[in-house]
C-alpha positions in Angstrom: 68.9 351.6 311.2 72.5 351.5 310.3 73.9 354.0 307.9 75.9 353.1 304.8 78.9 354.8 306.4 78.8 352.8 309.6 78.5 349.5 307.7 81.3 350.3 305.4 83.5 351.4 308.3 83.3 348.0 310.0 85.7 345.3 308.9 84.5 341.7 309.3 86.7 339.5 311.4 85.5 336.4 309.6 86.4 335.0 306.2 83.8 332.4 305.6 84.3 329.7 303.0 81.9 327.8 300.8 79.1 330.3 300.1 76.7 329.0 297.5 74.1 331.3 295.8 71.4 329.9 293.5 70.1 332.5 291.0 72.1 335.0 289.0 69.5 337.8 288.8 69.8 341.1 290.6 69.3 339.6 294.1 71.8 336.8 293.6 74.6 339.0 292.0 74.0 341.8 294.6 74.2 339.2 297.5 77.5 337.9 296.1 78.9 341.4 295.9 77.7 342.4 299.4 79.3 339.3 300.9 82.6 339.9 299.0 82.6 343.5 300.2 82.2 342.3 303.7 85.3 340.1 303.4 83.7 336.7 302.6 85.5 334.5 300.2 85.0 331.4 298.0 81.5 332.5 296.9 80.0 330.4 294.1 76.9 331.6 292.2 74.8 329.2 290.0 72.9 330.6 287.1 71.0 328.5 284.6 71.1 331.0 281.8 74.1 331.2 279.4 75.4 334.7 280.3 74.7 337.8 282.4 73.4 339.6 279.3 71.4 336.7 277.9 68.5 338.2 276.0 65.0 336.8 276.7 62.4 338.9 274.8 59.6 338.1 277.3 61.8 339.1 280.2 63.2 342.2 278.7 61.3 344.5 280.9 62.6 347.7 282.4 63.6 348.5 286.0 63.2 351.8 287.8 65.8 351.7 290.5 64.6 354.1 293.2 66.1 355.3 296.5 65.2 352.0 298.1 67.2 350.0 295.7 70.0 352.6 295.7 70.7 352.0 299.4 72.4 348.8 298.2 74.0 350.3 295.0 75.3 353.1 297.3 76.9 350.5 299.6 78.4 348.7 296.6 79.6 352.0 295.1 77.6 351.5 291.9 75.1 354.3 291.9 77.2 356.6 289.8 77.7 353.9 287.2 74.0 353.1 287.3 73.1 356.8 286.6 75.4 356.8 283.5 73.6 353.9 281.8 70.0 355.0 282.8 67.4 357.6 282.1 66.7 359.6 285.3 63.1 359.9 286.6 63.5 363.6 286.6 63.7 363.5 282.8 60.8 361.1 282.2 59.0 362.2 279.0 55.9 360.4 277.8 54.4 360.7 274.3 50.8 359.5 273.8 49.9 358.4 270.2 46.3 358.0 269.3 44.9 355.8 266.5 44.5 358.8 264.3 48.2 359.6 264.6 47.9 362.6 266.8 50.5 362.9 269.5 50.8 364.6 272.9 54.1 364.8 274.7 54.4 365.7 278.4 57.1 365.6 281.1 56.4 363.9 284.4 55.9 366.4 287.2 58.2 366.2 290.3 55.9 364.8 293.0 58.4 365.1 295.9 61.6 367.2 295.5 63.2 365.5 298.5 62.9 362.1 296.9 66.1 360.6 295.4 66.3 360.5 291.6 65.3 357.0 290.3 66.8 355.5 287.2 65.2 353.7 284.3 67.1 350.9 282.5 66.5 347.5 280.9 66.8 344.5 283.2 69.6 343.1 281.1 71.6 346.3 281.5 71.3 346.2 285.3 72.2 342.6 285.6 75.3 343.2 283.4 76.3 346.2 285.6 76.4 343.9 288.6 78.2 341.1 286.8 80.8 343.5 285.4 81.6 344.7 288.9 82.4 341.1 289.8 84.6 340.8 286.8 86.5 344.0 287.5 87.0 343.7 291.2 85.9 340.5 292.8 87.0 337.6 290.6 89.1 336.0 293.3 86.2 336.0 295.7 83.2 335.2 293.4 82.9 332.5 290.9 79.8 332.7 288.6 78.9 329.4 286.9 76.5 330.0 283.9 74.5 327.2 282.3 74.4 325.5 285.7 71.3 324.6 287.7 70.7 323.4 291.2 69.0 320.0 291.0 69.0 318.6 294.5 69.4 319.9 298.0 70.2 317.4 300.8 70.6 317.7 304.5 72.7 315.0 306.0 73.4 314.1 309.7 77.0 313.4 310.7 78.5 313.2 314.2 76.4 313.7 317.3 73.4 315.0 315.3 75.4 317.6 313.5 73.8 318.5 310.1 75.5 319.7 306.9 74.3 320.7 303.5 75.0 318.9 300.3 74.0 320.6 297.1 74.0 318.9 293.7 74.3 321.1 290.6 74.3 320.1 286.9 75.9 321.9 284.0 74.2 322.1 280.6 76.7 319.6 279.3 75.7 317.0 281.9 78.6 317.5 284.3 77.6 317.1 288.0 79.1 319.1 290.8 78.7 318.8 294.6 78.9 321.6 297.1 78.9 321.7 300.9 78.3 325.3 301.8 78.3 327.0 305.1 75.9 329.6 303.8 73.3 328.6 301.2 71.4 331.5 299.6 68.2 331.1 297.6 67.7 333.9 295.1 66.0 331.6 292.6 62.7 333.3 292.1 59.0 332.5 292.6 59.5 328.8 291.9 62.5 328.6 294.2 63.8 325.0 294.6 65.5 326.3 297.8 62.3 327.4 299.4 60.4 324.3 298.3 63.1 322.1 299.9 63.0 324.1 303.1 59.2 323.6 303.0 59.7 319.8 303.0 62.2 319.9 305.8 60.0 322.2 307.9 56.5 320.9 307.2 56.3 318.7 310.3 56.6 321.8 312.6 55.1 324.7 310.6 53.9 326.0 307.2 56.4 328.9 307.3 57.9 328.2 303.9 54.5 327.8 302.3 53.6 330.8 300.2 50.6 332.8 301.4 48.4 334.2 298.6 46.5 337.5 298.5 44.7 338.1 295.1 44.7 341.5 293.5 42.9 343.0 290.5 46.0 342.7 288.3 46.7 339.0 289.3 46.8 336.6 286.3 46.8 339.3 283.6 48.8 338.0 280.7 51.7 339.8 279.1 54.0 339.5 276.1 56.8 341.7 274.8 57.0 342.9 271.2 60.6 343.8 270.2 60.9 346.8 267.9 64.0 348.2 266.2 65.9 351.1 267.8 64.5 354.5 266.6 61.7 352.9 264.8 59.5 355.1 262.6 56.3 356.5 264.1 54.5 356.9 260.8 54.5 355.6 257.3 56.4 358.6 255.9 59.4 357.9 258.0 59.8 361.6 259.0 59.2 360.9 262.7 61.2 358.3 264.6 61.0 357.1 268.2 63.6 358.5 270.7 65.3 356.1 273.0 64.9 358.1 276.2 61.2 358.8 275.7 58.4 356.6 276.9 55.5 355.9 274.6 51.8 355.0 275.1 50.4 353.9 271.8 46.7 353.4 271.8 44.9 350.9 269.6 41.7 351.7 267.7 39.7 348.7 269.0 37.4 349.5 272.0 35.8 346.1 272.8 37.2 344.2 275.7 38.6 341.3 273.8 40.4 343.3 271.2 41.3 346.7 272.8 45.1 346.9 273.2 47.9 349.4 273.8 51.6 349.3 273.4 53.7 350.6 276.3 57.4 351.5 275.9 59.6 352.6 278.7 62.7 354.8 278.3 66.2 353.6 278.0 69.6 355.2 277.6 71.2 353.1 274.9 70.0 354.3 271.4 71.2 351.0 269.8 69.1 348.7 272.0 65.9 347.3 270.6 62.7 348.8 272.1 60.3 346.6 274.0 56.6 347.2 273.7 54.7 345.7 276.6 51.3 344.2 275.9 49.2 343.4 279.0 45.6 342.1 278.7 43.2 339.5 280.0 43.9 335.8 279.4 40.9 335.6 277.0 42.0 338.5 274.8 42.2 337.9 271.0 45.8 338.7 270.8 46.8 335.5 272.6 45.0 333.5 269.9 47.4 334.7 267.1 49.0 331.5 265.8 51.5 332.7 263.1 53.2 335.8 261.7 50.4 336.4 259.2 47.8 336.7 261.9 50.2 338.9 264.0 50.6 341.3 261.1 46.9 341.4 260.3 45.9 342.1 263.9 48.5 344.7 264.6 47.9 346.5 261.3 44.2 346.7 262.1 44.8 347.7 265.8 47.4 350.3 265.1 46.7 352.1 261.8 49.0 355.0 263.0 52.1 352.8 262.9 53.9 351.3 259.8 53.7 347.8 261.3 55.3 346.0 258.3 58.3 348.3 258.7 58.8 348.0 262.4 57.9 344.3 263.1 60.2 341.9 261.3 58.9 338.6 260.0 61.1 336.8 262.5 59.8 338.9 265.4 56.2 338.4 264.3 56.7 334.6 264.3 58.5 334.7 267.6 55.6 336.7 269.1 53.1 334.2 267.9 55.0 331.2 269.2 55.8 332.8 272.6 53.8 331.7 275.6 54.3 335.0 277.3 53.7 335.1 281.0 51.2 335.9 283.8 51.3 338.4 286.6 51.6 336.4 289.8 49.2 336.6 292.7 50.8 338.7 295.5 52.4 336.2 297.9 55.0 335.9 300.6 56.8 333.3 302.7 56.6 334.0 306.5 60.0 332.2 307.1 63.1 333.6 305.5 65.9 331.4 306.9 66.7 327.9 308.1 69.6 327.0 310.5 71.2 323.5 310.6 72.0 321.8 313.8 75.7 321.8 314.9 77.5 320.2 317.7 76.2 320.9 321.2 78.2 323.3 323.3 77.2 323.5 326.9 73.9 321.7 326.2 72.9 324.1 323.5 72.8 323.5 319.7 75.3 325.8 318.0 74.7 326.6 314.3 77.2 328.1 312.0 75.6 326.7 308.8 72.3 328.1 307.4 70.1 328.9 304.5 68.6 332.3 303.7 66.0 333.4 301.1 65.8 336.7 299.3 63.9 338.4 296.4 61.1 336.7 294.6 61.8 333.5 296.6 60.1 335.2 299.6 57.9 337.9 298.0 56.4 338.1 294.6 53.7 340.3 293.0 52.6 342.0 289.8 54.7 344.9 288.6 52.1 347.5 289.5 54.2 349.4 292.0 57.7 349.0 290.5 59.1 347.4 293.7 60.2 343.9 292.5 63.8 344.7 292.0 63.9 347.4 294.7 62.5 345.2 297.4 65.0 342.5 296.4 67.9 344.9 296.7 66.6 346.1 300.0 66.5 342.4 301.2 70.2 342.3 300.5 70.8 345.5 302.3 68.9 344.3 305.4 70.8 341.0 305.3 74.0 343.1 305.3 72.7 345.0 308.3 72.0 341.8 310.2 75.5 340.4 309.4 77.0 343.7 310.6 75.1 343.6 313.9 76.0 339.9 314.5 79.7 340.2 313.5 78.8 337.7 310.7 77.7 334.9 313.1 75.0 333.1 311.0 73.3 331.7 314.1 72.5 335.3 315.1 72.5 337.0 311.7 69.9 334.9 309.9 67.2 335.1 312.6 67.9 338.8 312.9 67.5 339.3 309.2 64.1 337.5 309.4 62.9 339.6 312.3 64.0 342.8 310.6 62.6 342.0 307.2 59.4 340.0 307.6 57.2 342.9 308.8 58.1 344.8 305.7 57.6 341.8 303.5 54.1 341.3 304.8 53.3 345.0 304.4 54.7 345.0 300.9 52.3 342.3 299.7 49.4 344.2 301.1 50.6 347.4 299.3 51.0 345.4 296.1 47.3 344.4 296.3 46.0 347.9 296.7 48.4 350.6 295.6 48.0 350.7 291.8 46.2 347.5 290.6 43.8 349.1 288.1 46.3 350.8 285.8 45.8 348.3 283.0 42.2 349.3 282.5 41.0 345.7 283.1 37.5 346.9 284.1 36.8 350.5 283.0 34.1 351.3 285.7 36.2 349.9 288.6 39.3 351.6 287.2 37.4 355.0 287.2 36.2 354.5 290.8 39.7 353.6 291.9 41.0 356.7 290.1 38.5 358.9 291.9 39.7 357.5 295.2 43.4 358.0 294.1 43.0 361.7 293.2 40.8 362.4 296.2 43.7 361.2 298.4 46.1 363.4 296.4 43.9 366.5 296.9 43.3 365.9 300.6 47.0 365.2 301.3 47.9 368.6 299.7 45.1 370.5 301.5 45.5 368.8 304.9 48.9 367.0 304.9 49.0 366.5 308.7 45.7 364.5 308.5 45.7 362.7 305.2 48.7 360.9 303.6 49.3 360.7 299.8 48.3 357.6 297.9 50.4 354.5 298.6 51.9 354.6 295.1 53.6 357.9 295.8 54.7 357.0 299.3 56.3 353.7 298.1 58.8 355.7 296.0 60.1 357.4 299.1 62.8 355.2 300.5 62.8 357.0 303.8 59.6 355.2 304.8 59.6 351.4 305.3 56.8 349.4 303.7 55.3 348.9 307.1 55.3 352.6 307.9 53.7 353.3 304.5 50.9 350.8 305.1 50.1 352.3 308.5 49.8 355.8 307.0 47.6 354.6 304.2 45.3 352.6 306.5 45.0 355.6 308.8 43.9 357.8 305.9 41.4 355.1 304.8 39.9 354.9 308.3 39.5 358.7 308.4 37.8 358.6 305.0 35.4 355.9 306.3 34.6 358.1 309.3 34.0 361.1 307.1 31.7 359.2 304.7 29.8 357.8 307.7 29.3 361.3 309.1 28.1 362.6 305.7 25.7 359.7 305.4 24.3 360.2 308.9 24.0 364.0 308.3 22.2 363.4 305.0 19.7 360.9 306.6 19.1 363.3 309.5 18.4 366.1 307.0 16.0 363.8 305.1 14.1 362.8 308.3 13.9 366.4 309.4 12.4 367.4 306.0 9.9 364.6 306.2 8.8 365.7 309.7 8.3 369.2 308.4 
């Protein structure tokens, strides 16, 4: 694999025009910055939202940018700035608050001292960090169009079978724009219009752009976010207040399946930012039936007697929460094709392509947030695309197939890990959650006693960027096979002992 230094040292000889990126989230902004840093120009990015820091309560979740994501922020020279607006994982403090008001605070232990420090920050803060880098240093190369959506993607045939792209975009005010990019990048999420278009173009020859689904125990759980004020009081006396860089797990008093609920708050650096309490439950939970602010107040006051709900939840927020549809955790899924090349003029009897489409981020892999790899895998997609461009001297006819061959094995392994690594953390089924926990801690114990035979749980390995997803999956499956053999030996030994006892 190429090092960051070797990539940075190479100057591209090409200055491509007409790059169009759909999607202004982390993957899209990072791709624009990567291409600009490589020397590409005339990069246009389409984003349907109004601004980089546009606030969406139900998408105001936190990111943990680990060493895998930092490969790209290192390349862009942004890791130091990232650290300054984040809470480092080495200082992760969790306070658990029970219904009776008792609290217990603990600091997360360091699992692997060789692992890079990861950084907690709100999604909006990270997106703004990337956008501000464009504003400071790359305005001449990158043009970001907010309130603009991609509405149509056409492939037209011109001279001698040569194909070109024609992209139609529409601004919020109704203005229509047309683009004819050499490189078209789809970073537009799980419902990617780019991937769906490629699926139609490619359906006669393969189903490569059709998402493949792999259910997990956390699939289809529903979530909502409750916005709380900065430094909100933790009790009715007002003597104790929340601290921005501390995480909180606030347990509700209900124990039955349809009413039990907890509030989870992750740390953030900015003390003036609202806090976001994540609520994750089954789709048939009572909390999703709350229709207005009065019902919201009544339910939360009963569920969390330890909190001064009327003080920390405003009437506007209670009404918004009731009206919000929230969201659902997606089924783990991936696309097996990550690029598409358009036909160009034939040279020496061979089709030569310099125009192409490439997919990154949730457009090619999507899964629940169990393992914290959504943003990190997207940033790694961009990093691998950068490697492929470097290896091919920015020749798209070589770079895009190379990107797919380098990335797809990891994409496939990532989805398998998303199914199994940490799916029961939401206490969906208490008995199965306990059985899974026993398996988890057994692997932890065995990996410490016999590290050359047993690997740690996948959840720990994933946070180590030195291992690819494919390598992690192989290690985890090997440990599983060894455990199966040991269980088989124990069962056979027990049966043999029983038979021997019967004979005696």
